[in-house]
Biopython code that builds the backbone (N, CA, C, O; Angstrom):
import numpy as np
from Bio.PDB.StructureBuilder import StructureBuilder

atoms = [
    (1, "MET", "N", (-60.492, -204.511, 20.188)),
    (1, "MET", "CA", (-60.678, -205.827, 19.625)),
    (1, "MET", "C", (-60.461, -205.767, 18.123)),
    (1, "MET", "O", (-61.034, -204.920, 17.438)),
    (2, "THR", "N", (-59.645, -206.656, 17.624)),
    (2, "THR", "CA", (-59.398, -206.736, 16.196)),
    (2, "THR", "C", (-60.205, -207.892, 15.623)),
    (2, "THR", "O", (-60.191, -209.001, 16.155)),
    (3, "LEU", "N", (-60.899, -207.619, 14.546)),
    (3, "LEU", "CA", (-61.683, -208.650, 13.883)),
    (3, "LEU", "C", (-60.767, -209.581, 13.102)),
    (3, "LEU", "O", (-59.721, -209.148, 12.619)),
    (4, "PRO", "N", (-61.136, -210.847, 12.969)),
    (4, "PRO", "CA", (-60.311, -211.777, 12.198)),
    (4, "PRO", "C", (-60.139, -211.271, 10.763)),
    (4, "PRO", "O", (-61.105, -210.855, 10.123)),
    (5, "GLY", "N", (-58.906, -211.311, 10.270)),
    (5, "GLY", "CA", (-58.634, -210.900, 8.899)),
    (5, "GLY", "C", (-58.500, -209.395, 8.702)),
    (5, "GLY", "O", (-58.300, -208.941, 7.576)),
    (6, "VAL", "N", (-58.607, -208.609, 9.779)),
    (6, "VAL", "CA", (-58.488, -207.157, 9.673)),
    (6, "VAL", "C", (-57.177, -206.732, 10.331)),
    (6, "VAL", "O", (-56.905, -207.075, 11.482)),
    (7, "LEU", "N", (-56.368, -205.978, 9.581)),
    (7, "LEU", "CA", (-55.099, -205.506, 10.132)),
    (7, "LEU", "C", (-55.330, -204.418, 11.162)),
    (7, "LEU", "O", (-56.177, -203.547, 10.960)),
    (8, "PRO", "N", (-54.601, -204.449, 12.253)),
    (8, "PRO", "CA", (-54.669, -203.327, 13.189)),
    (8, "PRO", "C", (-54.073, -202.080, 12.512)),
    (8, "PRO", "O", (-53.223, -202.195, 11.628)),
    (9, "ILE", "N", (-54.520, -200.905, 12.930)),
    (9, "ILE", "CA", (-54.031, -199.669, 12.331)),
    (9, "ILE", "C", (-52.517, -199.567, 12.438)),
    (9, "ILE", "O", (-51.859, -199.116, 11.500)),
    (10, "SER", "N", (-51.962, -199.978, 13.561)),
    (10, "SER", "CA", (-50.507, -199.893, 13.743)),
    (10, "SER", "C", (-49.759, -200.684, 12.675)),
    (10, "SER", "O", (-48.684, -200.273, 12.238)),
    (11, "GLU", "N", (-50.310, -201.797, 12.260)),
    (11, "GLU", "CA", (-49.666, -202.607, 11.233)),
    (11, "GLU", "C", (-49.949, -202.054, 9.831)),
    (11, "GLU", "O", (-49.059, -202.029, 8.981)),
    (12, "ALA", "N", (-51.186, -201.612, 9.591)),
    (12, "ALA", "CA", (-51.555, -201.081, 8.276)),
    (12, "ALA", "C", (-50.825, -199.787, 7.958)),
    (12, "ALA", "O", (-50.612, -199.462, 6.790)),
    (13, "SER", "N", (-50.440, -199.047, 8.991)),
    (13, "SER", "CA", (-49.774, -197.755, 8.772)),
    (13, "SER", "C", (-48.261, -197.820, 8.979)),
    (13, "SER", "O", (-47.593, -196.787, 9.043)),
    (14, "ARG", "N", (-47.737, -199.007, 9.081)),
    (14, "ARG", "CA", (-46.292, -199.174, 9.293)),
    (14, "ARG", "C", (-45.524, -198.486, 8.160)),
    (14, "ARG", "O", (-45.856, -198.656, 6.986)),
    (15, "GLY", "N", (-44.496, -197.708, 8.518)),
    (15, "GLY", "CA", (-43.681, -197.011, 7.534)),
    (15, "GLY", "C", (-44.195, -195.626, 7.173)),
    (15, "GLY", "O", (-43.525, -194.882, 6.456)),
    (16, "LEU", "N", (-45.383, -195.273, 7.664)),
    (16, "LEU", "CA", (-45.955, -193.954, 7.399)),
    (16, "LEU", "C", (-45.734, -193.035, 8.589)),
    (16, "LEU", "O", (-45.582, -193.495, 9.721)),
    (17, "VAL", "N", (-45.716, -191.741, 8.327)),
    (17, "VAL", "CA", (-45.740, -190.744, 9.394)),
    (17, "VAL", "C", (-47.208, -190.567, 9.727)),
    (17, "VAL", "O", (-47.990, -190.152, 8.872)),
    (18, "THR", "N", (-47.596, -190.875, 10.961)),
    (18, "THR", "CA", (-49.018, -190.854, 11.302)),
    (18, "THR", "C", (-49.349, -189.768, 12.312)),
    (18, "THR", "O", (-48.544, -189.413, 13.173)),
    (19, "PHE", "N", (-50.556, -189.259, 12.174)),
    (19, "PHE", "CA", (-51.111, -188.277, 13.089)),
    (19, "PHE", "C", (-52.472, -188.781, 13.531)),
    (19, "PHE", "O", (-53.241, -189.307, 12.726)),
    (20, "ARG", "N", (-52.764, -188.622, 14.794)),
    (20, "ARG", "CA", (-54.119, -188.887, 15.274)),
    (20, "ARG", "C", (-54.887, -187.585, 15.055)),
    (20, "ARG", "O", (-54.445, -186.517, 15.477)),
    (21, "VAL", "N", (-56.020, -187.681, 14.403)),
    (21, "VAL", "CA", (-56.824, -186.508, 14.090)),
    (21, "VAL", "C", (-58.217, -186.725, 14.659)),
    (21, "VAL", "O", (-58.882, -187.711, 14.340)),
    (22, "LEU", "N", (-58.650, -185.806, 15.497)),
    (22, "LEU", "CA", (-59.958, -185.890, 16.134)),
    (22, "LEU", "C", (-60.861, -184.821, 15.536)),
    (22, "LEU", "O", (-60.543, -183.632, 15.567)),
    (23, "VAL", "N", (-61.989, -185.260, 14.990)),
    (23, "VAL", "CA", (-62.978, -184.345, 14.410)),
    (23, "VAL", "C", (-64.359, -184.810, 14.833)),
    (23, "VAL", "O", (-64.539, -185.976, 15.187)),
    (24, "PRO", "N", (-65.339, -183.911, 14.801)),
    (24, "PRO", "CA", (-66.705, -184.371, 15.036)),
    (24, "PRO", "C", (-67.065, -185.416, 13.972)),
    (24, "PRO", "O", (-66.643, -185.306, 12.821)),
    (25, "ALA", "N", (-67.835, -186.412, 14.356)),
    (25, "ALA", "CA", (-68.212, -187.477, 13.417)),
    (25, "ALA", "C", (-68.840, -186.904, 12.149)),
    (25, "ALA", "O", (-68.701, -187.479, 11.069)),
    (26, "SER", "N", (-69.526, -185.782, 12.278)),
    (26, "SER", "CA", (-70.172, -185.170, 11.108)),
    (26, "SER", "C", (-69.168, -184.593, 10.106)),
    (26, "SER", "O", (-69.550, -184.259, 8.984)),
    (27, "GLU", "N", (-67.895, -184.472, 10.488)),
    (27, "GLU", "CA", (-66.872, -183.910, 9.601)),
    (27, "GLU", "C", (-65.967, -184.965, 8.966)),
    (27, "GLU", "O", (-65.084, -184.626, 8.178)),
    (28, "VAL", "N", (-66.178, -186.236, 9.298)),
    (28, "VAL", "CA", (-65.304, -187.293, 8.789)),
    (28, "VAL", "C", (-65.344, -187.357, 7.263)),
    (28, "VAL", "O", (-64.294, -187.458, 6.628)),
    (29, "VAL", "N", (-66.507, -187.301, 6.676)),
    (29, "VAL", "CA", (-66.626, -187.394, 5.217)),
    (29, "VAL", "C", (-65.929, -186.210, 4.550)),
    (29, "VAL", "O", (-65.269, -186.377, 3.525)),
    (30, "PHE", "N", (-66.071, -185.010, 5.129)),
    (30, "PHE", "CA", (-65.398, -183.837, 4.578)),
    (30, "PHE", "C", (-63.882, -184.022, 4.635)),
    (30, "PHE", "O", (-63.192, -183.795, 3.642)),
    (31, "LEU", "N", (-63.361, -184.434, 5.799)),
    (31, "LEU", "CA", (-61.921, -184.649, 5.938)),
    (31, "LEU", "C", (-61.440, -185.693, 4.937)),
    (31, "LEU", "O", (-60.413, -185.508, 4.284)),
    (32, "LYS", "N", (-62.176, -186.776, 4.821)),
    (32, "LYS", "CA", (-61.804, -187.835, 3.893)),
    (32, "LYS", "C", (-61.766, -187.314, 2.461)),
    (32, "LYS", "O", (-60.861, -187.664, 1.703)),
    (33, "SER", "N", (-62.725, -186.490, 2.085)),
    (33, "SER", "CA", (-62.756, -185.969, 0.713)),
    (33, "SER", "C", (-61.569, -185.047, 0.446)),
    (33, "SER", "O", (-61.022, -185.055, -0.657)),
    (34, "ILE", "N", (-61.163, -184.253, 1.435)),
    (34, "ILE", "CA", (-60.001, -183.379, 1.281)),
    (34, "ILE", "C", (-58.731, -184.212, 1.105)),
    (34, "ILE", "O", (-57.924, -183.933, 0.219)),
    (35, "ILE", "N", (-58.556, -185.217, 1.933)),
    (35, "ILE", "CA", (-57.364, -186.071, 1.839)),
    (35, "ILE", "C", (-57.341, -186.803, 0.501)),
    (35, "ILE", "O", (-56.302, -186.852, -0.157)),
    (36, "GLU", "N", (-58.461, -187.366, 0.095)),
    (36, "GLU", "CA", (-58.502, -188.112, -1.164)),
    (36, "GLU", "C", (-58.271, -187.218, -2.378)),
    (36, "GLU", "O", (-57.730, -187.673, -3.385)),
    (37, "ALA", "N", (-58.673, -185.962, -2.295)),
    (37, "ALA", "CA", (-58.488, -185.026, -3.404)),
    (37, "ALA", "C", (-57.066, -184.468, -3.448)),
    (37, "ALA", "O", (-56.734, -183.699, -4.349)),
    (38, "SER", "N", (-56.244, -184.839, -2.505)),
    (38, "SER", "CA", (-54.896, -184.271, -2.392)),
    (38, "SER", "C", (-53.839, -185.164, -3.021)),
    (38, "SER", "O", (-52.738, -185.300, -2.487)),
    (39, "ASP", "N", (-54.168, -185.767, -4.144)),
    (39, "ASP", "CA", (-53.197, -186.502, -4.960)),
    (39, "ASP", "C", (-52.401, -187.553, -4.192)),
    (39, "ASP", "O", (-51.182, -187.641, -4.338)),
    (40, "GLY", "N", (-53.081, -188.339, -3.384)),
    (40, "GLY", "CA", (-52.426, -189.449, -2.700)),
    (40, "GLY", "C", (-51.447, -189.065, -1.609)),
    (40, "GLY", "O", (-50.530, -189.829, -1.306)),
    (41, "VAL", "N", (-51.624, -187.898, -1.015)),
    (41, "VAL", "CA", (-50.720, -187.451, 0.044)),
    (41, "VAL", "C", (-50.769, -188.395, 1.233)),
    (41, "VAL", "O", (-49.740, -188.675, 1.848)),
    (42, "ALA", "N", (-51.957, -188.888, 1.561)),
    (42, "ALA", "CA", (-52.091, -189.665, 2.790)),
    (42, "ALA", "C", (-53.208, -190.694, 2.673)),
    (42, "ALA", "O", (-53.989, -190.698, 1.721)),
    (43, "SER", "N", (-53.251, -191.552, 3.664)),
    (43, "SER", "CA", (-54.325, -192.530, 3.822)),
    (43, "SER", "C", (-54.983, -192.287, 5.168)),
    (43, "SER", "O", (-54.359, -191.775, 6.097)),
    (44, "ILE", "N", (-56.253, -192.661, 5.259)),
    (44, "ILE", "CA", (-56.998, -192.486, 6.500)),
    (44, "ILE", "C", (-57.393, -193.852, 7.038)),
    (44, "ILE", "O", (-57.843, -194.730, 6.301)),
    (45, "PHE", "N", (-57.211, -194.004, 8.339)),
    (45, "PHE", "CA", (-57.599, -195.225, 9.028)),
    (45, "PHE", "C", (-58.518, -194.824, 10.172)),
    (45, "PHE", "O", (-58.254, -193.851, 10.879)),
    (46, "ALA", "N", (-59.589, -195.571, 10.348)),
    (46, "ALA", "CA", (-60.535, -195.227, 11.409)),
    (46, "ALA", "C", (-61.048, -196.483, 12.084)),
    (46, "ALA", "O", (-61.246, -197.524, 11.457)),
    (47, "GLU", "N", (-61.256, -196.349, 13.391)),
    (47, "GLU", "CA", (-61.888, -197.430, 14.134)),
    (47, "GLU", "C", (-63.306, -197.069, 14.503)),
    (47, "GLU", "O", (-64.192, -197.924, 14.527)),
    (48, "LYS", "N", (-63.523, -195.767, 14.799)),
    (48, "LYS", "CA", (-64.879, -195.351, 15.164)),
    (48, "LYS", "C", (-65.001, -193.839, 15.078)),
    (48, "LYS", "O", (-64.032, -193.117, 15.317)),
    (49, "GLY", "N", (-66.163, -193.371, 14.744)),
    (49, "GLY", "CA", (-66.489, -191.950, 14.754)),
    (49, "GLY", "C", (-65.429, -191.053, 14.176)),
    (49, "GLY", "O", (-64.882, -191.332, 13.109)),
    (50, "GLY", "N", (-65.133, -189.973, 14.876)),
    (50, "GLY", "CA", (-64.187, -188.988, 14.404)),
    (50, "GLY", "C", (-62.787, -189.134, 14.953)),
    (50, "GLY", "O", (-62.013, -188.177, 14.919)),
    (51, "ASP", "N", (-62.441, -190.306, 15.459)),
    (51, "ASP", "CA", (-61.098, -190.584, 15.962)),
    (51, "ASP", "C", (-60.345, -191.296, 14.845)),
    (51, "ASP", "O", (-60.513, -192.499, 14.645)),
    (52, "LEU", "N", (-59.509, -190.546, 14.115)),
    (52, "LEU", "CA", (-58.876, -191.047, 12.901)),
    (52, "LEU", "C", (-57.363, -191.088, 13.036)),
    (52, "LEU", "O", (-56.771, -190.371, 13.842)),
    (53, "THR", "N", (-56.758, -191.937, 12.233)),
    (53, "THR", "CA", (-55.315, -191.930, 12.045)),
    (53, "THR", "C", (-55.084, -191.583, 10.588)),
    (53, "THR", "O", (-55.632, -192.227, 9.693)),
    (54, "VAL", "N", (-54.266, -190.555, 10.351)),
    (54, "VAL", "CA", (-53.955, -190.134, 8.990)),
    (54, "VAL", "C", (-52.463, -190.331, 8.813)),
    (54, "VAL", "O", (-51.670, -189.832, 9.611)),
    (55, "GLY", "N", (-52.070, -191.059, 7.764)),
    (55, "GLY", "CA", (-50.663, -191.374, 7.569)),
    (55, "GLY", "C", (-50.188, -191.043, 6.169)),
    (55, "GLY", "O", (-50.914, -191.217, 5.190)),
    (56, "ALA", "N", (-48.957, -190.561, 6.091)),
    (56, "ALA", "CA", (-48.341, -190.206, 4.816)),
    (56, "ALA", "C", (-46.945, -190.810, 4.734)),
    (56, "ALA", "O", (-46.295, -191.018, 5.759)),
    (57, "PRO", "N", (-46.484, -191.090, 3.523)),
    (57, "PRO", "CA", (-45.091, -191.504, 3.388)),
    (57, "PRO", "C", (-44.188, -190.378, 3.892)),
    (57, "PRO", "O", (-44.553, -189.208, 3.778)),
    (58, "PRO", "N", (-43.027, -190.703, 4.442)),
    (58, "PRO", "CA", (-42.150, -189.669, 4.997)),
    (58, "PRO", "C", (-41.868, -188.514, 4.030)),
    (58, "PRO", "O", (-41.739, -187.373, 4.475)),
    (59, "GLY", "N", (-41.770, -188.769, 2.754)),
    (59, "GLY", "CA", (-41.487, -187.729, 1.777)),
    (59, "GLY", "C", (-42.639, -186.763, 1.545)),
    (59, "GLY", "O", (-42.462, -185.735, 0.892)),
    (60, "ARG", "N", (-43.821, -187.083, 2.073)),
    (60, "ARG", "CA", (-44.993, -186.223, 1.874)),
    (60, "ARG", "C", (-45.512, -185.648, 3.189)),
    (60, "ARG", "O", (-46.612, -185.098, 3.244)),
    (61, "GLU", "N", (-44.720, -185.778, 4.235)),
    (61, "GLU", "CA", (-45.135, -185.307, 5.555)),
    (61, "GLU", "C", (-45.431, -183.807, 5.560)),
    (61, "GLU", "O", (-46.417, -183.379, 6.161)),
    (62, "ALA", "N", (-44.601, -183.012, 4.906)),
    (62, "ALA", "CA", (-44.809, -181.555, 4.899)),
    (62, "ALA", "C", (-46.148, -181.195, 4.257)),
    (62, "ALA", "O", (-46.855, -180.312, 4.742)),
    (63, "GLU", "N", (-46.494, -181.877, 3.169)),
    (63, "GLU", "CA", (-47.781, -181.622, 2.511)),
    (63, "GLU", "C", (-48.941, -181.971, 3.433)),
    (63, "GLU", "O", (-49.919, -181.230, 3.528)),
    (64, "LEU", "N", (-48.820, -183.119, 4.116)),
    (64, "LEU", "CA", (-49.880, -183.534, 5.027)),
    (64, "LEU", "C", (-50.010, -182.545, 6.176)),
    (64, "LEU", "O", (-51.124, -182.192, 6.563)),
    (65, "ARG", "N", (-48.902, -182.098, 6.721)),
    (65, "ARG", "CA", (-48.952, -181.121, 7.812)),
    (65, "ARG", "C", (-49.696, -179.853, 7.377)),
    (65, "ARG", "O", (-50.475, -179.294, 8.149)),
    (66, "GLU", "N", (-49.458, -179.410, 6.160)),
    (66, "GLU", "CA", (-50.138, -178.212, 5.654)),
    (66, "GLU", "C", (-51.649, -178.433, 5.559)),
    (66, "GLU", "O", (-52.434, -177.565, 5.942)),
    (67, "ILE", "N", (-52.043, -179.580, 5.055)),
    (67, "ILE", "CA", (-53.471, -179.910, 4.958)),
    (67, "ILE", "C", (-54.091, -179.966, 6.352)),
    (67, "ILE", "O", (-55.181, -179.438, 6.571)),
    (68, "LEU", "N", (-53.399, -180.603, 7.290)),
    (68, "LEU", "CA", (-53.938, -180.729, 8.645)),
    (68, "LEU", "C", (-54.061, -179.374, 9.330)),
    (68, "LEU", "O", (-55.018, -179.143, 10.069)),
    (69, "ARG", "N", (-53.098, -178.465, 9.095)),
    (69, "ARG", "CA", (-53.210, -177.108, 9.657)),
    (69, "ARG", "C", (-54.467, -176.412, 9.134)),
    (69, "ARG", "O", (-55.187, -175.754, 9.885)),
    (70, "ASP", "N", (-54.716, -176.571, 7.829)),
    (70, "ASP", "CA", (-55.924, -175.973, 7.243)),
    (70, "ASP", "C", (-57.184, -176.563, 7.873)),
    (70, "ASP", "O", (-58.140, -175.840, 8.156)),
    (71, "LEU", "N", (-57.181, -177.874, 8.090)),
    (71, "LEU", "CA", (-58.351, -178.529, 8.676)),
    (71, "LEU", "C", (-58.559, -178.110, 10.135)),
    (71, "LEU", "O", (-59.692, -178.064, 10.615)),
    (72, "GLU", "N", (-57.479, -177.808, 10.828)),
    (72, "GLU", "CA", (-57.617, -177.308, 12.198)),
    (72, "GLU", "C", (-58.397, -175.993, 12.199)),
    (72, "GLU", "O", (-59.287, -175.795, 13.027)),
    (73, "SER", "N", (-58.064, -175.108, 11.283)),
    (73, "SER", "CA", (-58.751, -173.809, 11.272)),
    (73, "SER", "C", (-60.130, -173.887, 10.626)),
    (73, "SER", "O", (-61.032, -173.151, 11.026)),
    (74, "GLU", "N", (-60.317, -174.761, 9.635)),
    (74, "GLU", "CA", (-61.595, -174.832, 8.921)),
    (74, "GLU", "C", (-62.681, -175.588, 9.680)),
    (74, "GLU", "O", (-63.827, -175.142, 9.740)),
    (75, "ILE", "N", (-62.321, -176.730, 10.256)),
    (75, "ILE", "CA", (-63.358, -177.556, 10.889)),
    (75, "ILE", "C", (-63.070, -177.849, 12.359)),
    (75, "ILE", "O", (-63.796, -178.611, 12.998)),
    (76, "GLY", "N", (-62.016, -177.247, 12.890)),
    (76, "GLY", "CA", (-61.703, -177.465, 14.300)),
    (76, "GLY", "C", (-61.094, -178.823, 14.584)),
    (76, "GLY", "O", (-61.220, -179.345, 15.692)),
    (77, "ALA", "N", (-60.425, -179.408, 13.577)),
    (77, "ALA", "CA", (-59.758, -180.691, 13.803)),
    (77, "ALA", "C", (-58.708, -180.525, 14.888)),
    (77, "ALA", "O", (-58.053, -179.486, 14.977)),
    (78, "ARG", "N", (-58.554, -181.537, 15.699)),
    (78, "ARG", "CA", (-57.498, -181.557, 16.716)),
    (78, "ARG", "C", (-56.469, -182.575, 16.263)),
    (78, "ARG", "O", (-56.765, -183.765, 16.152)),
    (79, "VAL", "N", (-55.252, -182.098, 16.001)),
    (79, "VAL", "CA", (-54.194, -182.958, 15.464)),
    (79, "VAL", "C", (-53.207, -183.269, 16.570)),
    (79, "VAL", "O", (-52.709, -182.366, 17.242)),
    (80, "VAL", "N", (-52.927, -184.555, 16.756)),
    (80, "VAL", "CA", (-51.962, -185.008, 17.751)),
    (80, "VAL", "C", (-50.695, -185.394, 17.001)),
    (80, "VAL", "O", (-50.716, -186.242, 16.109)),
    (81, "GLU", "N", (-49.588, -184.753, 17.382)),
    (81, "GLU", "CA", (-48.297, -185.004, 16.728)),
    (81, "GLU", "C", (-47.865, -186.453, 16.932)),
    (81, "GLU", "O", (-48.198, -187.072, 17.943)),
    (82, "PRO", "N", (-47.112, -186.994, 15.955)),
    (82, "PRO", "CA", (-46.612, -188.369, 16.112)),
    (82, "PRO", "C", (-45.586, -188.427, 17.246)),
    (82, "PRO", "O", (-44.962, -187.425, 17.598)),
    (83, "ASP", "N", (-45.432, -189.618, 17.799)),
    (83, "ASP", "CA", (-44.446, -189.825, 18.883)),
    (83, "ASP", "C", (-43.041, -189.713, 18.364)),
    (83, "ASP", "O", (-42.088, -189.858, 19.129)),
]
sb = StructureBuilder()
sb.init_structure("model")
sb.init_model(0)
sb.init_chain("A")
sb.init_seg("    ")
for serial, (resi, resn, name, xyz) in enumerate(atoms, 1):
    if name == "N":
        sb.init_residue(resn, " ", resi, " ")
    sb.init_atom(name, np.array(xyz, "f"), 0.0, 1.0, " ", f" {name:<3s}", serial, name[0])
structure = sb.get_structure()
């Protein structure tokens, strides 16, 4: 269900390379802080808990992939490749 005046993630992330990232809810703030500290590499979109969409401009995809690999080993993030 989309709330009135709120863009769906698919529309808000249009033009970005997106990954679905699953983390325990207790790790969301940590993941967000890593992404935000990474000089604007990506944006995070969330609907609930630790089920996140992380998107980067196509020119920064390699940087985002590197960050996500680190998060997989550090906090057990599960990264789903884009379609």
